[in-house]
N, C-alpha and C positions, 0 to 999 in steps of 0.2 A: 834606720830609715832616714835618708837625707834627700833634700831637694836642692839641686844646683843648676846654675845657668851655664850653658855651653855656647860659645861663640866661635864662628869659623868663617873663612873666606873661600868662596868657590873659585875654581880655575878661571872663571870669567871675571873675577874681581868683585863679585857681589858678597856683601856681608850678610851672614845668616846667624840666627840664634834659636835656641830651643831650651826647654826645661827638662832636666833629667831627674827621675826618681830612682835612687839606688836603695836596694833593700835585700834582705835575706828572707826566703820563703820559709814555710813551716819545717822543711827538711834541711834548712841551713844553706841552701843553694843561692848564690848571688844572682839577683835579677835586676834588670833595668827597664824602664819604660819612659818613652819620650813624649812630651806634650808641647804644643805650640804656645800655650799661655801658662803663666805661673798659677793662676787660679785653678785651672784644671789639674795641674800637677799636685797642688796642695790638697785638693779634694780626693784625688786618688790615694795620696800618701796617708791621709787620715783613715780612709776606708780600709786600705791594705793593712795598716797597722793593727786594726781591730781583728780583721780576718786572719792574719798570721798568728796573732795571740790566741785566737780561738781554734786554730788549726784547720780552718776551712778555706784558706786562700788557694786559688788555682791561677797561675800566671797564664797570660794569653799564649805564650810559647809552649805551655804544657797542656793547653786546651785542645779540643777537637771541634770540628764543625757539627752542626745539627744533623747534617746528612750522615756523617760517620757514626754519630751516636745513635741515629735511627737504625743503622745496620746492626749495631751491637744489640739494640732492643729487639730487633727481629730475630736474631740468632738465639737470644735468651728465650723468646717465646717458643721457638722450635725445640730447644732443649727441654723446656717444661712440658712439651707434648700438648700444647694448646690445639684446640680444634682447627681444622683446615679453614673453616669459615671465619674464625677469629683472626687467624694469620692473614687471610685474604683481605679482611677489613683493615688490618694494620697497614698492609702493603698499599692499599688504595689511599688511605689517609696520608701516607708518606709521599707516594708518587704524584698524587693529584693535588695535594694541598700544601703539605709542609715543605717538601723539597723545592718546588718551584718558587716559593716566596721567601723562605729563610734557610734553605738548605746549606748555603755557603757561609752562614753566620757562625762565628765561634760561640761555643756555649758560654764562655766567660762574658760575651757581649749580650747574651740573651737576658736582659733585665726585665723588670716588671713593665716599664714603658714600652720596651721592644715587644714583649708578649701581647700587650694591649694593642699595639700598632698592628701586629699580625692578625689579631682577632678582628680589628676594624677592616683590614684588607679583605678578609674572608666575607664580611658583610657587604663590602663594596663590590665584590665579584658575584654578588647575588646568590651566595650559598644560603640555604634555608637555616632558620634558627636552630633546628634540630641537628643539622649537619655541622654547623659551627660548634655547637656544644660537644658533639662527638669528637671532632678534630682536636679541640682544646683538651679534652680528656685524654686523648692519645698523646698529645704533646706533654701533658703533665706526667703521664706514665713513663714516657721516654726520658724526661728530665729526672724522675726518681731513680730510674735505672742508671743514668749517668752519674748521679750523686753517689750511688753505692759503689761505682767503679772509680770514684775519686776524680772524675772528669768535670764535675760541676760542684759548686758550693751551695747552691740554693735552687729551689724550684719556683721560679717567678710566677708560674701559672697558678699555683696554690695561693700565692700572696695577692693575686689580683682581686680587687673589690668585685669586679664583674663575675669572677669565678665563684665568689661566696654568695652571689645572688642568683645562682642557677635555679634555685627553688622558685624564685619569683618568675624567672623566664619560663619554667615549665608550667607554672600556674597561668601565665599569660597565654601560652600555647593552648592550654585546656580551655581557657575562656573563649579564645577565638574559634576553636574547633567545636566547642559545646559538648553537652552530654550525649551519650548514645541514645538514640530515639527508636522506639518500637515502630516498625513500619518504614523506617528510613535506613537505620543501620542494623536493626534486629528484625528478623522475620516475625510477623504476627503469628498468633496461634493458628489462625485459619490458613495462612500461607504455608506454615510448616506442615499442617495436615495434608494440604493439597500436594506439597512436595513429596512427602513420604508416600502418599497414595500413587504418585506417578512413577516412583522408582522401579526400575526393572533392569534385567541384564546384569552384566558383571559389575556395574557401578552401584547396584542396590545395596549389597552388604556394606561397602565402604561408607557410602553417604548416610545410610541408616545408622550405622555405628557412630558417625560424626554427630548426627542430630541428637542421639540419646546418650552420649558420653561426654560431649564437649572436648574431645581430644584434639590436640593441635594437629595440623596436617603432617608435621614432621614425625609425630608420635604414631599416627596412623600408618605412615609409610614405613616406619621401622618396627612395627608390631610383628612379633613371631607367635606361632601357634602355641608354643610352650608357655606363653604368658597369658593365654586365654583359658579360663576354667569354665567350661560350659555347664558343668554340674552345679557349681556354686554360683554361677551366673555373675562372674566378675572378671575384670581385665586388670592385669598387673603391668603398670607402665615402668619399664626399666631401660628402654632404649628409644632412640630417635634417629631419623635419617636427615642429614644436613642437605644443603642445596647441591652438594657435590655427590649425593647419594651414598656418602660414607655413614656407616652405623656407629653410634656411640652412646654414651650415657646421657641422661637429661642434663641440661646446663646447671641446674640447681638441685639440692637435696629434696626440695619440695616437689620437684618434677616427678620423682619416683613415688608412686602411689597406687592404691587399688581403687577401681571405679566399678560400682555395681551396674549391671545391665538388665533391662527389662526382658521378660520372656520372649517378646517378638524378635528382639535383636539376637538373643541366644539361639532361637530356632532358625533364624536366617543364617547365622554363622555356621550352625550345624549342617545345614544343607550346602552352604557354600564350600565347606571344607572338602566335600567329595569332589567338587569341580575345580578347586583352586589350583592354578598352575604351580608346578614345583621345579626348582632348578636342580637338575640331576648331573652327576659326574660319575664316570666309570673309574673304579680303582681296583686293580687286581681281579678283573673279571666280575666285580660286584657293582651294582648301581647304588649310589648313596645320594640322599637328598641333602642339600645345603641351603642355608638361609632359612628355609621353611617359613617364609613370610605369609602373613594373613592376607595382605592386599598387594601382591606383586604385579608386575607387568606380565605380558603374555609369555615371557620366557622364564618367569620365576624370580626375576631380579627386582631391585627397588624401583617402584613406579615414580615417575617424575611428577612434580607438583603441577606443571603446565598441563600434562595429560589429564590429571584429575579434574582440573578446573575447566579446560577447554572441551574435553570429551565426556566428562561426567557431570559436574555441577551445573554448568551453564545450559547444556541441552536439557537436563532434567528440570531446571527452573522454567525454561520456555515451555516444555511439555506440560508442566503443572499449571501453566497460565500465570506464573508469578513473574510478570513482565511490566515494563514501562515503555512508553512510546519514545522513539528516537527523534521525532520531529520530521522524519522523512517519510516518503510514500513510495510504494513499489509501482511497477508498470500499470497495475490495475487501479491505482489511486488509493490503495489501502495503506493505512499507517504501518510503518515498519516497527516491529517490537524487538526489544532486547531483554535479556535476563535482568531482573531487578537487583539481585544480589550476585556478585561475581567473585567473591572471595570466600575461601573456606572458613575464615574467622567469623563470618556472619552466622554459620551454624553453631560455632562455639558460643557466640553471644546469645543465640536462642536458647541453648542448653542452660546457660547461666540464668537467663530470665525465667526459664521453666522451673529451675530449682528454687528460685527466689519466691516466685508467686504462682501458686497452683490453685486455680478456681475450684478444682474438684476437691481440694482439701479446705475449702472455705477461705481461700486466699492466703492460707498460711503455708509457707514454703520451708526450706531448710534454714537453719541458723547460719549467720555469716561465716563462722569458723568452718562449718561443714562444706559450705560452698567454696571457700578458699582451698580446702583440701581436695575437693573433687576436681577443681580447675588446675591445681598444681601451682598456685601463686606462691611466691616466696614469702610474702607477708600479708597479713589481714588488711593492711592499709591499701595494698594494690587492689584487692577485691573491692573494698569500699570506695576507693577513688574511682574505679571503673563502673561499678554496678550499684553503689550505695543508694542512688536515687530510685532504684527499682524495688527496694525492699518495702513491704507494706507499712503504711503509717496510719495512725489514728486520725480522727477529725481534729485538726489543730484548733479550729474555731470553737468546737465544743469543749475541747480541753482547756482553752483559755477562759471560756465562760465559766466553767466549773472552778477554775483557779481563782477567778475574780470573785465569785460568790463566796468561796472559802475565805479569801483575804478580807472581804468586807464584813463577814460574820465576826 
């Protein structure tokens, strides 16, 4: 490794100078890098010496741009058979966030300060904190893939102090959002009763199953009859439908589970099975049913989430009187009402709260671990972080009074 000064005269007679670092990389190939100042050349030489010795140095001329590395990362995801939804999210992060800001940057130039500057740019462009975190996670995964290919020597995103504090960022988001509230985010027991009583038509089986199983909308849309045991009154979750209506396994091992169903749901499904649309195909003169979905659309194919919400959930909420005022009035001067709960996850929240606290059982619901299994959460912490405040608690004041009395004795 040597640092030398080079001087020359341009055709116009101007005298120029630069500092050249000559060195051999980890493969023994001669490399050169030019700097305007000796201080910069010395700093590079010191760093490169250590990297070459540790076998992790990548010269700029052997590096690729972030955009090129992103395409390698995308192709790797396709070879792994990642879900279409995951690949689509990767593509959005690349095309909308990463490529416009740092796509032309060489990986060898993507240092910790450069990664931090990219993060700051995302915030300046008014990306949400959640989106910034997701994009930085994608960039970190991209850099890890590049390291395995020998295109990068380090993952600067992992080294960022801000990256190590994502737990604090998530906690801040939770503080700002607040805990789930019954009557605001979660239907009350009275609202749920009114909603169930109002259900009718083709949406009754689906929405009643959602209320009493807590299944995700994707799991309801991908449920097949072969996974429903009406005699044992249980549903086996083994598939889900993504937003592209593609069927696949649950995203995590915990997503595959058995959920018991009450008699009312079992009887409703038994009746619905007789009228449920089926997708039929003709093969060699024989009619064969395919998909055999429990809650398909009219042609027997996967139902869209938009239809379930706009044609099922929202109208049934309004019919049940579970509404709020919009602040507007109609031509007759009457207040215009809208559905109070407009997302399928509100029914999942209700199911969780119903499992946790059942007045008919003296307020004693299911243990946290059972609630976790019913909901298909990957960890018990996810269940407690989301619903921990709903679990029954004793009278803290009485408990402290008893503890004080015991202490003073």
